[in-house]
N, C-alpha and C positions, 0 to 999 in steps of 0.2 A: 156536794154538800155546800150549802150557802149559810153564811153567818147572818144573823138578824142585825139590823141597824137600830133597833130600838122601837120601831113602830110595828104595831101588830099586823102581820101578813106581809110586810114589805121586807125584802132581802136585797143585799147588796151582792151582786154576782161579780165580785172583784175579778176573778179569773176570766171571765167572759170579757170584761172591759180591758184586761190586759191583752188578750187576743185581738181585740178590735184595735186598739192604739198600736199594737205590733204590726198589723197589717196596714194601718194607715202609715206607719213609718216605711214599710216596704214600699207602698204606693209613692210615697215622696222620693225614695231613692230612685225607683224606676222613672219617675218623671225627670228627675235631675239628670239621669243618665241619657234619657232620650233627647232633653234639651241640650246637653253639652255635645251630643253626636251632631244634632242639627246646626248649632253654632259653629262647631269645628269644620263641618263640610261646607257651610255657606261662606265662611271667612277663609277657607283653604288653610286653616291651622291644624295640620295633622297631628302635632304632638297633643292637641286636646283630645284625640281619641283614646290616648292612654289614660287621661283623666276620666274619660267616659267608661273605659273598661274597669277601671278601679271602683267607680261608683256602682256599675252594674254587678261587679263581684260582691261589693257590700251588701247590695240588695238581695243577692242570691244567699250570701250566708245568713243575713237577717232573716229572711224568709224560711230557711232550714231551721233556725232557732225557734221562731215563732211556731212553726209547724210541730216541732218536738215538744213545745209547751203545750200544744192542742191535744198532743198524744200522751200527756201526763209525764213527761220525762223529767226526772228531778235535776239533771244537769242543766237543763235549759233554764229552770228557774234561777239558778246560780249565775248563769251567763247573763240572763236579763237583768238581775239584780246589780251585778257588777258594772255592766256597761250603762245602766240607767244612772247609778250612783256617779260614775266617772263623767258622763254627759252633763247631769245636772250640777256637778261640782265645777266642771270647766265652765259652764254657762254662768255660774255665780261669780267666778273669778275673773270673767272677761270685762275689761273696762270698756265703757262706753256703748253699752249694748242698745241697739235700736229696739223699736216696738216688735218686730218679727222675731228678734232673738229672746226678748223677754217672753213672747208667747211660747216659744219653743222650750224655753227653760221651765215655764210653768207646766208644760205638758210632761217634760222629763220628771219634774217633782211628782205630779200626780201618778205618772206610770210607776215610780219607785213605791209611792204609798199604796198604791193598788197591789203591787207584788208583795208588799209586806203584811197585807191584810190576811187575817186568817184564812179566808176562802181560797186565796192563791196558794198559800202554803199547803192547804188541805188538797188542792187540786193535784198536786205533785207527790203527795205523801201516799205509798203504796198501803193499801188496806191488808190487815194480817191474813184475812180469809183468802184474798187474791194471791197470796205468796205461794200457796200450794199449786201443784200442777193442776191444771183444769180437767185433765182426762180426755180431752178432745183429740182426735187424731191430727197430728201436725202442729199441735200447740207447743209453744216452747215453755219450758219450766219457768214460773215466775211471772208469766204474762198476766196482766191485769185486765179484767173486764171492766167495761165502762158502763155497765147497766144502770148504775145509781148516779151517774154524772148527768147534770142537766145539759140538754141538747141546744139550749137557748132559744 
């Protein structure tokens, strides 16, 4: 379900943008992990591999949360909102932020605003119709069908 932005025929698919920005974050974390591995190996600084492992773990956790949001899991919306607010708040409180930090902070604020948009909240809100067992063999009770969700 998309919420209109005021212009006839145009809709803001905030949930889709949340997913895109979430995967962009994952890509940045993976790139940072690969970069720190390369630097650690080339400079023979093996303790840097611990940092690489931590960044790779963060990438994996973030990917799991974004994937859960794609699957309409309510808990993932809360995790994304809390981490987005904390990240944006930390960025706003950081003294002497450079251009890259400001760009990252703007992205965090946009991410939180998209999460708070009604479309993103509707994305993870279970439909009353879908709460009933589907009657399909092997289907778990309470499983939601995504037939009315936009595929992007």
